[in-house]
C-alpha positions in Angstrom: 0.0 0.0 0.0 1.3 3.5 -0.9 2.2 5.9 1.9 2.1 9.6 2.4 5.5 10.5 0.8 5.4 11.3 -2.9 3.3 14.4 -3.3 4.0 18.1 -3.9 1.5 19.0 -1.2 3.3 19.9 2.0 2.7 17.9 5.2 1.3 20.0 8.0 1.9 17.7 11.1 -0.5 17.3 14.0 -1.6 18.5 16.5 -3.9 21.0 14.8 -5.5 23.9 16.6 -8.5 25.3 14.7 -11.5 27.6 14.9 -14.9 27.5 13.3 -18.5 26.6 13.7 -20.4 23.3 13.6 -23.8 22.0 12.7 -24.0 18.8 14.6 -26.8 16.4 13.5 -27.5 13.5 15.8 -28.1 9.9 14.6 -29.0 6.6 16.1 -25.9 4.3 15.7 -26.0 2.1 12.7 -25.8 -1.7 12.9 -24.6 -1.9 9.2 -22.9 0.5 6.9 -25.5 2.2 4.8 -25.2 2.5 1.0 -23.2 5.6 0.3 -21.6 5.4 3.7 -18.1 4.9 2.3 -16.4 6.2 -0.8 -15.6 3.7 -3.7 -11.9 4.3 -3.4 -11.9 3.0 0.2 -14.7 0.4 -0.3 -12.9 -1.3 -3.2 -9.5 -1.7 -1.5 -8.0 -3.4 1.6 -8.8 -3.4 4.4 -12.5 -2.7 3.7 -12.8 -4.9 0.6 -11.0 -7.8 2.4 -13.3 -7.6 5.4 -10.4 -6.7 7.7 -11.7 -3.2 8.8 -14.0 -4.3 11.6 -17.7 -3.8 11.7 -20.3 -1.4 13.2 -21.6 -2.3 16.6 -24.9 -0.3 16.6 -23.5 1.5 19.6 -21.7 4.8 20.2 -23.3 8.0 21.5 -21.3 10.1 19.0 -23.2 8.7 15.9 -23.8 11.9 13.9 -23.4 14.0 10.8 -21.3 17.1 11.3 -21.0 20.1 9.0 -18.0 22.2 10.0 -17.0 25.6 8.7 -13.4 26.0 9.7 -12.4 29.7 9.7 -8.8 28.9 10.9 -6.7 25.8 10.5 -3.0 25.2 9.8 -4.0 24.3 6.3 -6.3 27.3 5.8 -10.1 27.7 6.0 -12.4 25.1 4.5 -15.9 23.4 4.9 -16.4 19.8 5.8 -19.2 17.2 5.8 -18.6 14.2 8.0 -20.5 10.9 8.5 -19.9 9.0 11.8 -22.2 5.9 11.9 -21.2 5.1 15.5 -18.7 2.7 17.0 -16.8 0.0 15.1 -14.8 -3.0 16.1 -11.1 -2.8 15.0 -8.6 -5.6 14.6 -5.8 -3.4 15.9 -5.7 -1.1 19.0 -7.0 -1.7 22.5 -9.7 -4.2 21.4 -12.5 -1.9 22.3 -15.1 -0.4 19.8 -14.5 3.3 19.0 -16.1 5.9 16.8 -15.2 5.8 13.1 -15.5 8.4 10.3 -16.5 6.4 7.2 -17.3 9.2 4.7 -16.1 12.8 4.7 -15.9 15.7 2.2 -14.0 18.9 2.4 -13.8 22.0 0.1 -12.4 21.1 -3.2 -10.2 24.2 -3.3 -8.2 23.1 -0.2 -6.0 20.2 -1.4 -3.8 20.6 1.7 -6.5 19.5 4.1 -7.4 16.6 1.9 -3.9 15.3 1.8 -3.1 16.1 5.5 -6.3 14.7 6.8 -5.4 11.4 5.1 -1.7 11.4 5.9 -1.9 12.6 9.5 -5.0 10.7 10.8 -6.3 8.2 8.1 -9.4 10.5 7.7 -10.8 9.4 4.3 -11.3 13.0 2.9 -12.6 13.6 -0.6 -13.3 16.9 -2.4 -16.7 18.4 -2.8 -18.5 21.7 -3.5 -20.4 23.3 -0.6 -23.3 25.7 -0.7 -24.8 27.6 2.3 -28.1 29.3 1.3 -29.9 31.6 3.8 -33.6 30.9 3.4 -34.5 33.3 6.2 -33.1 34.9 9.2 -33.4 31.7 11.1 -33.0 29.0 8.4 -30.0 27.9 6.4 -29.9 25.3 3.7 -26.7 23.3 3.5 -26.1 21.4 0.2 -23.0 19.5 -0.8 -22.3 18.7 -4.5 -19.7 16.7 -6.5 -16.5 18.7 -7.1 -16.5 21.1 -10.0 -12.9 20.2 -11.0 -11.9 16.9 -12.6 -8.8 15.0 -11.7 -7.1 16.1 -14.9 -7.6 19.7 -14.1 -10.6 20.3 -16.3 -14.1 21.3 -15.3 -17.0 19.0 -14.7 -20.7 19.6 -15.3 -21.4 19.4 -11.6 -23.1 22.8 -11.7 -26.1 21.0 -13.2 -25.7 18.0 -10.9 -28.0 17.7 -7.9 -26.5 17.6 -4.4 -25.8 14.3 -2.7 -26.5 15.8 0.7 -28.9 18.6 1.6 -30.3 19.7 5.0 -32.2 22.8 6.4 -31.2 23.8 9.8 -33.3 26.2 11.8 -32.1 28.4 14.7 -35.7 29.0 15.7 -34.6 28.9 19.4 -32.0 31.6 18.9 -33.8 33.7 21.5 -32.5 31.2 24.1 -29.0 32.0 25.5 -26.0 30.1 24.2 -24.5 27.6 26.5 -20.7 27.2 27.2 -19.8 23.6 26.3 -16.8 21.3 25.9 -16.6 17.8 24.4 -14.4 16.9 27.4 -17.4 16.9 29.7 -19.7 14.7 27.6 -20.3 11.0 28.2 -19.2 10.4 24.6 -15.9 8.6 24.1 -14.4 10.9 21.4 -11.6 8.5 20.5 -11.7 7.9 16.8 -9.9 4.8 15.4 -9.5 4.6 11.6 -8.1 1.9 9.2 -5.3 2.5 6.7 -6.2 4.1 3.4 -5.6 3.3 -0.3 -4.0 5.7 -2.7 -5.9 7.2 -5.6 -4.1 6.6 -8.9 -5.4 9.9 -10.3 -5.4 12.5 -7.5 -2.2 13.1 -5.5 -4.1 14.6 -2.6 -5.9 11.3 -2.0 -2.8 9.7 -0.4 -2.7 6.3 1.1 -1.4 5.1 4.5 -0.1 1.8 6.0 -1.2 1.6 9.7 -4.3 1.9 11.8 -4.4 5.2 13.7 -6.2 6.6 16.8 -6.8 10.3 17.8 -9.0 12.7 19.7 -10.8 15.8 18.6 -11.6 18.2 21.5 -14.2 21.0 20.9 -14.9 23.9 23.2 -17.2 26.9 22.6 -20.8 28.0 22.9 -23.8 26.0 21.6 -27.5 26.4 20.8 -30.0 23.8 19.8 -31.3 23.7 16.2 -34.1 22.0 14.3 -33.1 19.8 11.3 -35.1 18.7 8.3 -34.3 17.4 4.7 -33.3 19.9 2.1 -33.7 19.8 -1.7 -33.1 16.1 -2.4 -36.2 14.0 -3.3 -36.6 10.2 -3.7 -38.5 8.6 -6.5 -41.8 9.2 -4.7 -41.0 12.9 -4.1 -40.2 12.5 -0.5 -37.6 14.8 0.9 -34.4 13.1 2.2 -31.0 14.1 3.5 -28.7 11.9 1.3 -29.0 10.4 -2.2 -27.7 7.0 -1.1 -24.7 7.1 -3.4 -22.5 10.1 -2.6 -23.9 10.1 1.0 -26.2 7.7 3.0 -29.9 8.3 3.3 -29.6 9.2 7.0 -32.6 9.5 9.4 -31.4 11.9 12.0 -33.1 13.2 15.1 -35.1 16.4 14.4 -33.0 18.2 17.1 -29.4 19.1 16.6 -26.8 21.3 18.1 -25.1 24.4 16.7 -21.6 25.3 17.9 -21.3 29.1 17.4 -18.4 30.7 15.4 -15.3 30.9 17.5 -15.5 27.2 18.6 -12.0 25.9 19.1 -10.8 22.5 18.0 -7.7 20.5 19.0 -7.0 17.5 16.8 -4.3 15.5 18.5 -1.3 13.7 17.0 -2.4 10.3 15.9 -1.3 7.2 17.7 -0.2 4.4 15.3 -1.8 1.2 16.5 -0.7 -2.5 16.4 -2.0 -5.7 17.8 0.5 -5.3 20.5 -1.7 -2.6 22.0 -4.2 -5.2 23.0 -1.7 -6.9 25.3 -1.6 -3.8 27.5 -5.3 -3.8 28.1 
């Protein structure tokens, strides 16, 4: 498997200290990986394709979809859409189930965060185009589309392509005061354990890695509750849905979510490289 060495994109090592805002959409943990829950690049290569990547447990309080608007990172600002189905078993590490990111998109213009997310932490980042549309003073429609640029540097026709994820978030309860909050004080185990990644033969930012990795992401800021409903995607019967089931799973989130206000701070720790030897210490 190729490793993160041969690329013109500079490595920005962890830890990362970032700022931004989050739309946090809660899910029930999945007992199986939904269609669209993993990108073809990762799905068609080891360890996923060889059934060596572990399996979802149907547990994990952190099961969610997160839309993050980073205003400051060591790789520059960017937007991000992340799918966390819940906790997975893992053949390497401490032998305990931990949260896993199975599909994630970031702003196509920021190749540095795609490369570094994969190289530093095994986060399976892929490029996409983000749109934030203000429907009213309290409602924002978030839609995510295929990238506008092709791997050979040309332009795609994605401007005419429907989104693969779309949600409307409402800050209808904005009259309530914001609440100081930290992920350190939640009952959620925020340890993320991710398998090694394959390399894309056509995009140097989609770099591969060789080892399982574990890391923490600590968030601190002020939060408000939000209402969440499907955006502009419709199924064959005209029913609104959040994902198209191809580029992103057809999630069924809670109607209530959480909004971390601008200025939220993030600390993404240096990854720990895992081996089977870690289990012996448990």
